[in-house]
Every structure is written in C-alpha cells, then in structure tokens.
C-alpha positions in Angstrom: -11.7 7.0 -4.2 -14.5 5.1 -5.7 -13.5 5.7 -9.4 -11.2 2.8 -10.6 -9.2 5.2 -12.7 -8.4 7.4 -9.8 -7.3 4.3 -7.8 -5.0 3.3 -10.6 -3.6 6.8 -10.7 -2.9 6.7 -7.0 -0.8 3.6 -7.5 1.4 5.1 -10.1 2.0 8.6 -8.8 5.3 8.9 -7.2 4.3 9.4 -3.6 0.6 8.7 -3.5 -0.4 5.7 -1.5 -3.3 3.4 -2.0 -5.8 2.8 0.8 -4.5 1.1 3.9 -6.6 -2.0 3.0 -4.9 -2.2 -0.4 -1.4 -1.7 1.2 -2.0 -4.8 3.3 -3.5 -6.8 0.5 -0.4 -6.1 -1.7 2.0 -7.1 1.1 0.1 -10.3 1.8 -0.2 -11.2 -1.9 3.6 -10.9 -2.1 4.0 -13.2 1.0 5.8 -10.5 2.9 5.6 -9.8 6.6 5.3 -6.3 8.1 8.8 -6.8 9.5 10.2 -7.5 6.0 8.6 -4.4 4.6 9.8 -2.4 7.5 13.4 -3.6 7.0 13.3 -2.8 3.3 12.1 0.7 4.0 14.3 1.3 7.0 11.6 1.7 9.7 10.2 -0.3 12.6 7.5 -2.9 12.0 5.1 -0.9 14.1 5.3 1.9 11.6 4.2 -0.4 8.8 1.4 -1.8 11.0 0.2 1.8 11.6 0.4 2.6 7.9 -1.7 -0.4 7.1 -4.2 0.4 9.8 -4.5 3.9 8.5 -3.5 5.3 11.9 -0.5 7.2 10.5 1.1 8.1 7.2 4.8 7.7 6.3 7.0 10.9 6.2 8.1 12.2 2.8 11.3 10.0 2.3 9.7 6.9 3.6 6.5 7.7 1.7 8.3 7.7 -1.6 10.1 4.4 -0.8 6.9 2.8 0.4 4.9 4.0 -2.6 7.7 2.6 -4.9 7.4 -0.8 -3.1 3.7 -0.8 -3.4 3.8 0.0 -7.1 6.2 -2.8 -7.7 4.0 -5.2 -5.7 0.9 -4.0 -7.6 2.6 -4.7 -10.9 3.3 -8.3 -9.8 0.0 -8.8 -8.1 -2.6 -6.7 -9.9 -5.6 -8.4 -8.3 -4.4 -7.4 -4.9 -4.4 -3.7 -5.9 -8.2 -3.6 -6.2 -10.0 -2.2 -3.3 -13.1 -4.2 -2.4 -16.2 -2.0 -2.4 -19.1 -3.3 -0.2 -22.3 -4.1 -2.1 -25.0 -1.6 -1.6 -28.5 -3.0 -1.3 
C-alpha cells in the first residue's frame, strides 16, 4: 500500500492490519513489550513476534482484538502509524 489514504483506511477498518513494520512501530511508540501485547490479546509472546515479523497473521478473533489495539495506539501515536517508504534514486 503506497497510497497514504489506503494506509489510513487499513488502520481504521475493523480487522485490517497495518504492515508488520507499522505494528512494531506502534507498539514501541507506546512503550509496550511483545509480552504485554500478547497478554492483552490472550496469546503467547511468540505469536506477536511472528505477527510483527510478517511470518504469520492472527486468526479472526485475535485479529479483531489486535487491530483494535493498533487503532488505539495509532490514535495516541499518529507519527508511528506512518510506514517509511525508502527513497528512490
């Protein structure tokens, strides 16, 4: 998603998740550990690590909860919700 409006839409749709990079940036901006996020969602820390690495995606129920958490974090830390796009030369 290179279009900024599409990235914003992805943050506000009920179960759409931002990119793994943005997921991690939001967590770090909030000062949360993977273990804290995992405990809040009801999964193991390894699951959050895999979600942030883009190796796996959360299942439906966890996905909605995780998306809700990320939307709340994005509202508090909007600068962290922006995906860095590498410069093209």
